[in-house]
N, C-alpha and C positions, 0 to 999 in steps of 0.2 A: 644722747648720753651713753657713755661707754659701759660695757657689761662689767659686772662685779667680778673681780679676779678670784681665782681659787686660792684660798689661804692655806699654806702648807707649813707644818711643823716637822722639823727633821731631828730625829733622835738617834745618835750614834756616838759611841765612845771615841771614835777616831776623829780628830780635828781635821785631818785631810779629807775624809769622806764628807764631813759636815760642810767643808768649804766647797768641794767639787759639786755636791748635791745642790748647795745653795746657788752656785753659779749656773747649773743646769736649769733649775726652776726659775730663777730670775731672768734667764735669757728668753723666756716664753712670754708673749704678750698677754696671755690669759691667766697667768698664775704668778704668785709671789710667795717668798718665804716670810712667814709671820714670826718665826723664831727658831732657834736651834737649841738642843739640849744634849749634854754628854752622858746622861743617864736617866732612868725613868723617874727618879725622885725630883730632879729639876723639871723634867717634862710634865709631871703631874701639875705643878704650879703654873707652868707656862700654858698648858691647855686651858686651865681655868681662866687665865688672864686674856688670852687672845682668841679663844673659841675657833680653832682651825676647822677647815673643811676636810682636810686629809692629813693623816699622820704617816710619815715614813719611819719605820722602827727597825733598828738593828736586832738581830736574833740573840746574839751573845754579848752581854754587857755587864759591867760591875755593879755592885750595890743591890740590883734587883734583876733577875733573869728576864729577858724579853718576853718569854711565855707567861711568866707570873704577872708581869705588868699588863700584857694583852688580856689575860683572863679577867683581871680586876677591871680594866678599862671597858671591856665589852659588857660586863655586868652592871657597872655603875654609870658609865657615860658612853654608850655605843656610838661608834663613829667609823668612817672608812679608814682602814689601815692597810698600807702597803709594806710588807716585810722586806728588809734588805739582808740577804742571806749569803753566807759563804758557800762556794760550790764544793762541799765536802760531804761525805756520807752522813756525818753527824749533823751538818748544816741542813741537808735535805730532809732528814728525819724530823728535825725540829720545825722546819718550815711546813711539812705536812700537818704537824700538830697545830701550828699557828693558823693554818687555813681551816682546820676543824673548829678552832676557837672563835673564828669569825673574821680573820684577816681577809681582805678582798682579793689580794694578789701579792706577788713578790717579784723582786729583781735580784739578780745575783751579782756579787762583787767579782771582778776579774781576778784570776789567780796571780797574774803578774801585771806590772805596770798599771796599778790601780787608777792613778790619775788620768792617764790617757785612755785606759779601758773604759772607765765610767763615762768619759766624754763621748766615746763612740756609742754608748748606750743612750745618748740623749733622747732620741726619738722614742725608744722603747720605754724609758723611764717616764717621760712626760705623757705618753699615751696611757700608761697604767695609772698615773695620777688623775688624768681627766676621766678615765673610766671609773675610778674609785669615787671621784666627786659626784658622779651620777648614780652610784650604786645604791641599791636598797639594802639597808643594814637591818637584819632581823635577828631576834634571839635564837640561839642555837640549842637544839636538843641533840647531844652527842650520841652517836651509835644507835639511833633509833629512827625508824621511818617517821615522816611527818604525821602529826595528828590528823585524823580524818581520812587517812588513806583507805581507799575502797578495798574490800576483800579481793584477793587475787583469783582469777579463774584458773581452773585446772586444764592443762593441755590434754587433748583427747587420748594420747598414748605416747610413749617414748619415741615411737617411729616418727610422729609428727614433727618433733623438735629437730630431728636430724636433717630435715629437708629445708628448713628456713634459717635465716640469719637475722640478727639485730645489729644494725650499724649505727654507731653513736658518734656525734661530734660536739665539742664544747670548747670554751675558752674561759674568760674571766668568770669566776664563781663555779666553774665546772667540776673542780675536784670534789666538792661537797655534793653537787647535784648528781654526779656519777656515783658517788658512794651511796646516796640515798636510793637511786634507781637500782643498783646492783644488789643492795641488801634485801630487796624485795623479790629477787629472781629465785625461782625454785631450782633445785639441783639438776633437773632434767630440762632446763630451758634451752632454746637454740643457742648455738655458738654466737658470741658477741665480739665485734671488732670495734675499737675505740680510738679516735684521734682527739687528744686533749693538748692544747698548746702548752708546752712545758719544756724547759731546757733539758739537755742531756744530764744524766745523773739523778734528776729528780723523779723521772718516770719509774726508776727501779724501786725507790722508796714508796712511791704512790701505789704501784702494783702490790708490793709486799704488804702494805697496810690494808689495802682492800681485801687481799687474800685471807688475812687474819680475821676479817669481819663478816665475810659473805659465805653463804652456803655453796656457791659455785667457786671454781678454781680461777684465780686471777693472776696473770703473768704479764711481764713485759715481753712483747714479741721479739723473738730472735730471727724470724724469717724462716720459711720452708716448714712451718708447722702445719699439720693437718688440723683444720678447724673442727673441734669436737663439741657436742652438746654439753652444757654445764660448765663451759670454759669461756673466759673473757680474755682477749688479747689486746694489750695497750701498746700503741705506737711508741717506740723508743724516742727519746728527746732529740736524737741526732738524725732521724730518718723518717721518710714518709712510710706509712703502712698501706699496703694494697691487698686486695682480695684477688686470688687467682684460682683457676681450675686445673686439676690434674686428674684426668679421667672422670670418675664419679665423685671425686673428693674436692672439697674446698681447701685451699692452702693459703697461708700468709706469705707475703713477700715484703721485704723492706728495701728501700732505695734511698741513696744519698744524693739524689738529683737536686736541682736548684729549689730554693723556697718558692712556694706558691702563695699569693696574697701575703707575702712577707713571712710566711710560716713554713717550718719544717719540724714536725709533721704538719701537714695541711689536711683539713677536713675535706676540702674539695677533691683532693687526690684520692682519699679513701672512698668517698661517695661515688666518684666516677668509676673507680675500679669495681665497686659493688654493682653499679648499673650494668657494666659489661659482663661480669662473671656470674652474677646471681639473678639479675633481672627481677621478675615478679616474686622470686623467693626471698627477697630482702625486705626488711622493715627498717626505715630510716628514722632516726631520732635526733633532732637538733636541740641542744640545750643552751643555757645561758652563756653569753660570750660577747666580747667586743668585736666590732667589725662585720665583715660580710663573708668571711670564709665559710664555705659549705653551701651557700645558697644555690649557686649554679650546679654544683655536683648533685645536690638533692633534686634539682629540677631534672637532671639527667636520669636519676633513679626513678622519678615519677614517670618520665617518658618511657622507661624500660619496663614499667609495670609494677614497681615497688609501691608500698603503701607507707606514707610518711607522717610523722608526728612532730610538732614543735611545742616547746615549753611556753606557757603564756607569760605575758608581761609582768603580772602581779607576783609571780613566784620566781622570776629571774633576778639575779643580782644585777646583770646588765642585759638588756633586751636586744642588743644589736644583731647578733647572728640569727636568732629566731625571727626577728622583725624582717630582715632581708630575705630570708627563705619564704616567709609568708607573702611578702610584697611581690616576689616574682612568680607566685602561684605554685610553689614546689610542695606545699603541704596539703594533707587531707584533713587532719584534725589538729586543733590547738587546745592544750589543757594544762592545768596546774601540775607542778612536778609530782606531787603526791598521788595524782591520778594516773600519770603516764605508765607506770609498770602494769597496772591492771588493764588499761586500754590496749597496750601492746600485746600482752598475753591473751586478752580477749579476742583481738583480731587474729592472732595465731591459732587460737583454739577453734575458731570458726572458719578459717581459710587455710588450714593445713592440708597440703596435697600428699599424695603417696609416691610421687616420683618427681625427680628434678627434670625440668624442661628448659633447655637452653638453646 
């Protein structure tokens, strides 16, 4: 007996986008379009009638804003939603808000030649729909750490934090997981480097939003920055982020080399650079995400003496990346998202050295 197909409802005010998205979805053997809608009001009735597995939702639409519809949907009938966004500053800001409201992921509309451009995105779009269909959809508490989070240990002294680094990788569901993790970081925490799978343009909005919410400073890395305590550096969507050494200092480096594991920025690239530049002074954290990016790099970190954590299955939106890291033996501890900040800081508080050894 054949497997049940993923039922997709497409909501977009553009007839062209609805047509191209329908063609993309129906070209896949494991998914089908259950219906299309030009606006949220039509979509509301369609969802009730066909009960889809995944909804693709345009950000900016007539009659009801995509965000207003998403907020109502996640409150009344939570389901996996993939946002379809314009690659503009306004589009990226709205998309960040959509992820906060509970959207699983997003895809961007090409700036030119939409029809041909969307077809080039076929693999990306269908991968995101498959991941969304498997995602765990949970109620969101905006701008607050998860309930039940353990009290955070205090670092022994400001000197301790300057010797250690926290290196984070994430993909699907990662924007909210990273937000929750960073919001629990104290202002004197070690420097943090982050690779999150995200297109160019959106990482700027992501960093700006996090900076407004966290006690630490959060920036999109420009490369050649000294890595400072109380600062987090996010890989720009157009480049890999690497950790490097310059004398006694850690520095950021960005490179526009080929994608790794189909991603640029790649978590493997960041983790491998941390293994080489920081060794046992690094703490690795792999969060929710689709695929296997980061598993081998985290194994390199472990071999170099780093201590590594993975988010557990129950708290992940998609367990792919942590599962792969655990499977290859790259992790030391696996824990729920709300416990990870305390565990990481606890490890740093008890294993902080006084000098870099490389």
